[in-house]
C-alpha positions as CSV (number, residue, x, y, z in Angstrom):
1,M,36.6,-27.4,-104.4
2,A,33.5,-28.9,-102.9
3,G,30.1,-27.8,-104.1
4,P,27.5,-26.0,-102.0
5,A,27.0,-27.5,-98.6
6,G,23.3,-26.8,-98.5
7,G,23.6,-25.4,-95.0
8,T,23.0,-21.9,-93.6
9,N,25.8,-21.4,-91.1
10,P,29.2,-20.4,-92.4
11,I,30.6,-20.5,-88.9
12,K,29.8,-24.2,-88.7
13,V,31.4,-24.8,-92.2
14,I,34.7,-23.4,-90.9
15,D,34.3,-25.2,-87.5
16,E,33.5,-28.7,-88.8
17,N,35.5,-29.1,-92.0
18,K,39.2,-30.0,-92.2
19,M,41.4,-26.9,-92.6
20,S,42.6,-26.3,-96.2
21,A,46.1,-25.2,-97.1
22,R,44.6,-21.8,-97.9
23,Q,43.4,-21.4,-94.4
24,W,46.8,-22.3,-93.0
25,I,48.3,-19.6,-95.3
26,V,46.0,-17.1,-93.6
27,I,47.1,-18.3,-90.2
28,V,50.7,-18.0,-91.2
29,L,50.2,-14.4,-92.3
30,M,48.5,-13.6,-89.0
31,I,51.5,-15.1,-87.3
32,M,53.7,-12.9,-89.4
33,L,51.7,-9.8,-88.6
34,N,51.9,-10.6,-84.9
35,A,55.6,-11.0,-85.3
36,L,55.8,-7.6,-87.0
37,D,53.8,-6.2,-84.0
38,G,56.3,-7.8,-81.7
39,F,59.3,-6.2,-83.4
40,D,57.7,-2.8,-83.8
41,V,56.9,-2.7,-80.1
42,L,60.3,-3.9,-79.0
43,S,62.2,-1.7,-81.4
44,S,62.3,1.1,-78.9
45,A,63.8,-1.3,-76.3
46,F,66.6,-2.3,-78.7
47,A,67.2,1.3,-79.5
48,A,67.0,2.5,-75.8
49,P,70.7,2.4,-74.9
50,G,71.6,4.4,-78.0
51,I,68.8,6.9,-77.4
52,S,69.9,7.3,-73.8
53,A,73.5,7.7,-74.7
54,E,72.9,10.2,-77.5
55,W,70.4,12.4,-75.7
56,G,71.6,11.8,-72.1
57,I,68.1,11.0,-70.6
58,P,67.6,9.3,-67.2
59,R,65.7,6.1,-66.7
60,S,62.6,7.9,-65.5
61,E,62.4,9.9,-68.8
62,L,63.4,6.9,-70.8
63,G,60.5,5.0,-69.3
64,I,58.1,7.6,-70.7
65,V,59.6,7.1,-74.2
66,L,59.3,3.4,-73.9
67,S,55.7,3.6,-72.9
68,A,54.6,5.8,-75.8
69,E,53.7,3.0,-78.2
70,L,52.1,1.1,-75.4
71,I,49.8,4.0,-74.6
72,G,49.0,4.2,-78.3
73,M,48.3,0.5,-78.4
74,G,45.7,1.0,-75.7
75,F,43.8,3.6,-77.7
76,G,44.3,1.6,-80.9
77,S,43.0,-1.6,-79.4
78,V,39.7,0.1,-78.5
79,I,39.2,2.5,-81.4
80,L,40.6,0.4,-84.3
81,G,39.6,-2.8,-82.6
82,G,36.0,-1.7,-82.8
83,M,36.6,-0.7,-86.4
84,A,37.3,-4.3,-87.2
85,D,33.8,-5.4,-86.1
86,K,32.2,-2.5,-88.0
87,F,34.1,-2.2,-91.2
88,G,35.9,-5.6,-91.5
89,R,39.0,-7.3,-90.3
90,K,40.9,-6.9,-93.6
91,L,40.3,-3.2,-94.0
92,T,41.3,-2.6,-90.4
93,M,44.6,-4.5,-90.9
94,L,45.5,-2.5,-94.0
95,V,44.8,0.8,-92.2
96,C,46.9,-0.3,-89.3
97,L,49.8,-1.3,-91.5
98,V,49.8,2.1,-93.1
99,V,49.7,3.9,-89.7
100,M,52.5,1.7,-88.4
101,A,54.8,2.2,-91.4
102,I,54.4,6.0,-91.1
103,G,55.1,5.9,-87.4
104,M,58.2,3.7,-87.7
105,Y,59.6,5.8,-90.5
106,M,59.1,9.1,-88.8
107,A,60.6,7.7,-85.5
108,H,63.9,7.0,-87.3
109,A,64.0,10.7,-88.3
110,A,63.1,12.1,-84.8
111,T,65.4,14.9,-83.6
112,G,64.4,14.9,-79.9
113,V,62.5,13.1,-77.2
114,T,59.1,14.8,-77.8
115,L,59.0,14.0,-81.5
116,L,60.2,10.4,-80.9
117,T,57.5,10.0,-78.2
118,L,54.8,11.3,-80.6
119,W,55.7,9.0,-83.5
120,R,56.0,6.0,-81.2
121,F,52.5,6.8,-79.9
122,L,51.2,6.8,-83.5
123,T,52.9,3.5,-84.2
124,G,51.2,2.1,-81.1
125,L,47.8,3.1,-82.4
126,G,48.3,0.9,-85.5
127,I,49.7,-2.0,-83.4
128,G,46.8,-2.0,-81.0
129,G,44.2,-2.2,-83.8
130,M,46.2,-4.8,-85.6
131,L,46.3,-7.1,-82.6
132,A,42.5,-7.0,-82.2
133,A,41.9,-7.7,-85.9
134,T,44.5,-10.5,-86.3
135,N,43.3,-12.2,-83.2
136,A,39.8,-12.3,-84.6
137,V,40.9,-13.5,-88.1
138,T,43.0,-16.3,-86.5
139,A,40.0,-17.5,-84.5
140,E,37.5,-17.2,-87.3
141,S,39.7,-18.8,-90.0
142,S,40.5,-22.0,-88.1
143,S,38.5,-25.1,-87.5
144,R,37.3,-26.2,-84.1
145,A,39.8,-29.1,-84.0
146,E,42.8,-26.9,-84.9
147,R,41.8,-23.6,-83.2
148,S,43.8,-24.0,-80.0
149,L,47.0,-24.8,-82.0
150,A,46.3,-21.9,-84.4
151,M,45.9,-19.5,-81.5
152,A,49.0,-20.7,-79.8
153,L,51.1,-20.3,-83.0
154,Y,49.6,-16.9,-83.5
155,V,50.5,-15.7,-80.0
156,I,54.1,-16.9,-80.3
157,G,54.5,-14.9,-83.4
158,Y,54.9,-11.9,-81.1
159,P,58.1,-13.1,-79.5
160,V,59.3,-14.5,-82.9
161,G,59.3,-11.0,-84.1
162,G,61.4,-10.0,-81.2
163,V,63.9,-12.8,-81.9
164,I,64.2,-12.0,-85.6
165,G,64.4,-8.3,-84.8
166,G,66.9,-8.9,-82.0
167,F,69.3,-10.8,-84.2
168,A,69.0,-8.1,-86.9
169,A,69.7,-5.4,-84.2
170,Q,72.6,-7.1,-82.4
171,E,74.3,-8.5,-85.5
172,W,73.7,-5.8,-88.1
173,L,71.7,-2.7,-87.3
174,L,73.4,-1.6,-84.1
175,V,76.8,-2.8,-85.3
176,D,76.9,-1.1,-88.7
177,Y,74.6,1.8,-88.1
178,D,72.9,3.3,-85.0
179,W,69.6,3.1,-83.2
180,R,67.7,4.9,-86.0
181,A,68.3,2.0,-88.3
182,V,66.1,-0.2,-86.0
183,F,63.1,2.0,-86.7
184,L,63.8,2.3,-90.4
185,F,64.1,-1.5,-90.8
186,G,60.8,-1.9,-89.0
187,A,59.1,0.7,-91.4
188,A,60.4,-1.2,-94.5
189,V,59.2,-4.6,-93.3
190,T,55.8,-3.1,-92.2
191,A,55.3,-1.6,-95.7
192,A,56.2,-4.9,-97.3
193,M,53.3,-6.7,-95.5
194,I,50.6,-4.4,-97.1
195,P,50.4,-6.2,-100.5
196,L,50.5,-9.6,-98.9
197,V,47.4,-8.8,-96.8
198,M,45.7,-7.3,-99.8
199,L,46.2,-10.4,-102.0
200,L,46.1,-13.3,-99.6
201,V,43.7,-12.5,-96.7
202,P,40.0,-12.7,-97.4
203,E,37.4,-11.1,-95.1
204,T,36.2,-13.8,-92.6
205,P,32.8,-15.4,-93.2
206,A,32.0,-14.9,-89.5
207,Y,32.3,-11.1,-89.9
208,Y,29.8,-11.1,-92.9
209,A,27.5,-13.4,-91.0
210,A,27.4,-11.1,-88.0
211,R,27.2,-7.8,-89.9
212,R,24.9,-8.8,-92.8
213,P,26.1,-6.2,-95.3
214,A,24.3,-5.9,-98.7
215,G,24.9,-9.1,-100.7
216,A,25.9,-10.9,-97.5
217,L,25.3,-14.4,-99.0
218,E,27.6,-13.9,-102.0
219,K,30.2,-12.2,-99.9
220,I,30.2,-15.1,-97.4
221,N,30.5,-17.7,-100.2
222,H,33.3,-15.6,-101.8
223,S,35.2,-15.9,-98.5
224,L,34.4,-19.6,-98.2
225,R,35.7,-20.2,-101.8
226,A,38.8,-18.2,-101.0
227,L,39.4,-20.5,-98.0
228,R,38.7,-23.6,-100.1
229,Q,35.6,-24.5,-98.0
230,P,32.0,-25.5,-99.1
231,E,29.6,-22.7,-99.8
232,I,26.2,-22.3,-98.1
233,D,22.9,-21.8,-99.9
234,A,21.1,-19.6,-97.4
235,L,21.8,-17.3,-94.5
236,P,20.8,-18.2,-90.9
237,E,17.9,-16.3,-89.4
238,L,19.0,-13.1,-87.7
239,A,16.7,-11.5,-85.2
240,P,16.0,-7.7,-85.6
241,S,17.2,-7.2,-82.1
242,A,20.5,-9.0,-82.6
243,P,23.3,-7.3,-80.6
244,K,25.7,-4.9,-82.3
245,P,29.4,-4.7,-81.8
246,K,29.6,-2.0,-79.2
247,V,31.6,-1.7,-76.0
248,T,28.4,-0.9,-74.2
249,E,27.0,-4.3,-75.2
250,I,29.9,-6.3,-73.8
251,L,29.7,-4.2,-70.6
252,S,26.0,-4.3,-70.2
253,N,25.4,-7.9,-71.2
254,P,25.2,-9.8,-67.9
255,R,27.0,-12.8,-69.3
256,L,29.8,-10.9,-71.0
257,R,30.3,-8.2,-68.4
258,P,32.2,-10.3,-65.8
259,V,34.2,-12.0,-68.6
260,T,35.1,-8.6,-70.1
261,L,36.2,-7.0,-66.8
262,L,38.1,-9.9,-65.3
263,L,40.0,-10.6,-68.5
264,A,40.7,-6.9,-69.0
265,F,42.1,-6.3,-65.5
266,G,43.8,-9.7,-65.2
267,Y,45.6,-9.0,-68.5
268,L,46.4,-5.4,-67.3
269,F,48.2,-6.6,-64.2
270,H,50.0,-9.4,-66.1
271,T,51.3,-6.9,-68.6
272,V,52.8,-4.8,-65.8
273,T,55.2,-7.7,-65.1
274,F,55.5,-8.8,-68.8
275,Y,56.7,-5.4,-70.1
276,Y,59.0,-4.6,-67.3
277,I,61.4,-7.3,-68.7
278,L,60.7,-6.5,-72.4
279,K,61.3,-2.8,-72.0
280,F,64.0,-2.4,-69.4
281,A,66.2,-5.6,-69.6
282,V,68.4,-4.1,-72.4
283,Q,69.0,-0.9,-70.5
284,I,69.7,-2.7,-67.2
285,V,72.2,-5.0,-68.8
286,A,73.9,-2.2,-70.7
287,D,74.2,-0.2,-67.5
288,S,75.9,-3.2,-65.9
289,G,78.8,-2.8,-68.2
290,F,78.0,-4.7,-71.5
291,S,78.0,-3.2,-75.0
292,Q,74.7,-2.2,-76.7
293,P,74.7,-5.2,-79.1
294,D,75.5,-7.6,-76.2
295,A,72.7,-6.0,-74.1
296,A,70.3,-6.3,-77.0
297,S,71.1,-10.0,-77.1
298,T,69.4,-10.6,-73.7
299,L,66.1,-9.4,-75.2
300,T,66.6,-11.8,-78.1
301,W,67.0,-14.6,-75.6
302,A,64.0,-13.4,-73.7
303,N,61.9,-13.7,-76.9
304,I,63.4,-17.2,-77.6
305,G,62.1,-18.1,-74.2
306,G,58.7,-16.6,-75.1
307,V,58.5,-18.6,-78.3
308,T,59.5,-21.9,-76.6
309,G,57.1,-21.4,-73.7
310,G,54.3,-20.4,-76.1
311,I,54.7,-23.5,-78.3
312,L,54.9,-25.9,-75.3
313,F,51.9,-24.2,-73.7
314,G,49.9,-24.4,-76.9
315,F,50.3,-28.1,-77.1
316,L,49.5,-28.3,-73.3
317,M,46.1,-26.7,-73.9
318,R,45.2,-29.4,-76.4
319,K,45.0,-31.8,-73.4
320,W,44.0,-29.5,-70.5
321,D,41.8,-26.5,-70.2
322,I,42.9,-22.8,-70.2
323,K,42.6,-21.5,-66.6
324,G,44.6,-23.8,-64.4
325,P,47.7,-24.0,-66.6
326,T,47.6,-20.3,-67.3
327,I,47.5,-19.5,-63.6
328,A,50.4,-21.8,-63.0
329,V,52.7,-20.4,-65.6
330,A,51.8,-16.8,-64.6
331,V,52.9,-17.6,-61.0
332,L,56.1,-19.2,-62.2
333,G,56.8,-16.2,-64.4
334,S,56.4,-13.9,-61.5
335,A,59.0,-15.9,-59.6
336,A,61.4,-15.7,-62.6
337,V,61.1,-11.9,-62.7
338,A,61.9,-11.7,-59.0
339,A,64.9,-13.9,-59.6
340,F,66.0,-11.7,-62.5
341,G,66.5,-9.0,-59.9
342,I,69.4,-11.0,-58.4
343,G,71.4,-9.9,-61.5
344,S,74.5,-11.6,-63.0
345,D,78.2,-11.0,-63.6
346,T,78.1,-12.8,-67.0
347,L,76.3,-12.2,-70.2
348,W,75.0,-15.7,-70.3
349,G,73.7,-15.3,-66.8
350,W,71.6,-12.4,-68.0
351,R,70.4,-14.3,-71.1
352,V,69.3,-17.3,-69.0
353,A,67.4,-15.0,-66.6
354,T,65.5,-13.2,-69.3
355,F,64.8,-16.5,-71.2
356,L,63.1,-17.9,-68.1
357,T,61.0,-14.9,-67.4
358,M,59.5,-14.9,-70.9
359,F,59.2,-18.7,-71.1
360,F,56.6,-18.6,-68.4
361,L,55.1,-15.1,-68.9
362,N,54.5,-15.5,-72.6
363,A,53.0,-19.0,-72.0
364,A,50.5,-17.2,-69.8
365,I,49.8,-14.7,-72.6
366,V,48.9,-17.7,-74.9
367,G,46.3,-18.6,-72.2
368,Y,44.9,-15.1,-72.1
369,Y,44.5,-14.8,-75.8
370,A,42.8,-18.2,-75.9
371,A,40.4,-16.9,-73.3
372,F,39.7,-13.8,-75.4
373,A,38.8,-15.9,-78.3
374,R,36.5,-18.2,-76.3
375,G,35.0,-15.5,-74.1
376,F,33.6,-13.3,-76.8
377,P,31.0,-14.3,-79.5
378,A,31.6,-13.6,-83.2
379,F,29.5,-10.4,-83.3
380,A,31.7,-8.7,-80.8
381,R,35.0,-10.7,-80.9
382,A,37.2,-7.9,-82.2
383,T,35.4,-5.3,-80.1
384,G,35.7,-7.4,-77.0
385,T,39.3,-8.3,-77.7
386,G,40.1,-4.7,-78.5
387,F,38.6,-3.5,-75.3
388,V,40.4,-6.0,-73.2
389,L,43.7,-5.3,-75.0
390,G,43.1,-1.6,-74.6
391,V,42.6,-1.8,-70.9
392,G,45.5,-4.2,-70.7
393,R,47.7,-1.7,-72.5
394,A,47.3,0.6,-69.5
395,G,49.4,-1.9,-67.6
396,A,51.8,-2.3,-70.4
397,A,52.2,1.5,-70.8
398,G,52.5,2.0,-67.1
399,S,55.1,-0.8,-66.6
400,P,58.2,1.1,-67.9
401,I,57.0,4.3,-66.3
402,I,56.5,2.6,-62.9
403,A,59.8,0.8,-63.2
404,G,61.6,4.0,-64.3
405,F,60.3,6.0,-61.3
406,L,61.0,3.1,-58.9
407,F,64.7,3.1,-60.1
408,T,64.8,6.9,-59.6
409,A,63.3,6.8,-56.2
410,L,65.1,3.7,-54.8
411,G,68.3,3.9,-56.8
412,N,69.5,2.0,-59.9
413,D,71.4,-0.4,-57.6
414,Q,68.1,-1.7,-56.1
415,L,67.4,-4.1,-59.0
416,L,66.2,-6.9,-56.7
417,L,63.6,-4.7,-54.9
418,V,62.3,-3.1,-58.1
419,S,62.0,-6.6,-59.8
420,A,60.2,-8.0,-56.8
421,I,57.7,-5.2,-56.9
422,M,57.2,-5.5,-60.6
423,A,56.7,-9.2,-60.3
424,C,53.5,-8.7,-58.3
425,G,51.4,-7.8,-61.3
426,A,51.4,-11.4,-62.7
427,I,50.3,-12.7,-59.3
428,I,47.3,-10.3,-59.2
429,G,46.4,-11.2,-62.8
430,A,46.5,-14.9,-61.9
431,G,44.1,-14.3,-59.0
432,L,41.6,-12.5,-61.3
433,L,41.8,-15.3,-63.8
434,W,41.1,-17.8,-61.0
435,I,37.6,-16.3,-60.5
436,L,36.8,-15.9,-64.2
437,P,33.6,-17.6,-65.3
438,L,35.0,-18.8,-68.7
439,R,32.7,-20.6,-71.1
440,D,32.1,-20.9,-74.8
441,A,30.6,-17.6,-75.9
442,D,29.3,-18.9,-79.3
443,N,27.1,-21.5,-77.6
444,D,24.8,-19.6,-75.3
445,G,24.3,-21.5,-72.1
446,A,26.9,-24.1,-72.9
447,E,29.2,-25.5,-70.2
448,Q,32.9,-24.7,-70.4
449,A,34.2,-26.2,-73.6
450,P,37.0,-28.7,-73.8
451,A,40.5,-27.5,-74.5
452,A,40.4,-28.6,-78.2
453,A,37.6,-26.1,-78.8
454,V,39.5,-23.3,-77.1
455,A,38.4,-20.4,-79.0
456,G,36.4,-18.5,-81.5
457,S,33.4,-18.6,-83.7
458,G,31.1,-21.5,-83.4
459,A,33.4,-23.5,-81.1
């Protein structure tokens, strides 16, 4: 390991040095945690046909059940996301994993809609906080040169979890057991991640540099050693009036306020469209005459589309900037959702339709997450990301509720009309992103950064 760098800025150490294998291990674990979040969120969608059949609930009531964890995610993103800036990214991730494991286990034992909704809400609290913390860790543990790729890989972890969980559900859990096994499987995998995070993920140097706890220099150097990066010999000056990680700061700061609000509401509208497919596709396909495992396979293919689109878009951002490409794929995703409403007589027709929707919509999610990492400085990155995700989860939570009531009001046979209405969210989100004044938050007064410096601390 290299000796002391003689510098005073740990953020620049991470930014300017080549990434070590140890840093990539942290990034891989963040991808795994995001995949876990993806499976835990989608587990209720995989289980939806079984729940509906066993308890005989209509789509409007099912929509409320499917929204429970998304509502929890909104609260978790704000409450636990702020915790990541106050008490550390690592502690927050561990707390969230415990909450998620309890919620998933208790969901499998639920005996009615009310209890299931309660435990799904609790699971969502943990997922929301986890998303804010892991997003910050990914940005703060990657170099400037590799940050756009690291963020793209991190974001596609979410649909990867859906793909893995989808194959587990359609080939094993829903075949040999019932819908409860989906939640029990999620609880076991969630619990297994706790020791991995404890042993392999150090707190980020950027967090210590921003918070300045007692013994900050030694703690920063301990993190730098863990990441196999040069140590520093002194801390940078920190003004007594330095901003603190509060939601009021990101809303009152004249530079951060427009970024915060436009990202929050742009993401909100985008998730209305995004979660319509993720939450209702399995039920729609099952109601069209296919078995529960076959219907679940369409969501698996939706997530394969999300992975593919996310990977390609991540490499695209290495050459072009965030806004234009993100707007383009959001509009294409909206068109694909409207086309989904045409329906299909074959299983592969449904699979292709869901693949295309998530190919474009998840590519846009990659763009949004890159914008989160660039738009907020290190001192408020988890708080800002948590707030934006929290507001955005209102759209995610509202999506299945809105769709459920639209189907009830218009009729289950009005798939095309409902899909066209739900597709409008991504268009509105793209419009808000168009007017977003996006620039590098860690360099005050800097012009918009090149795509290679897409995100995060010191970029």
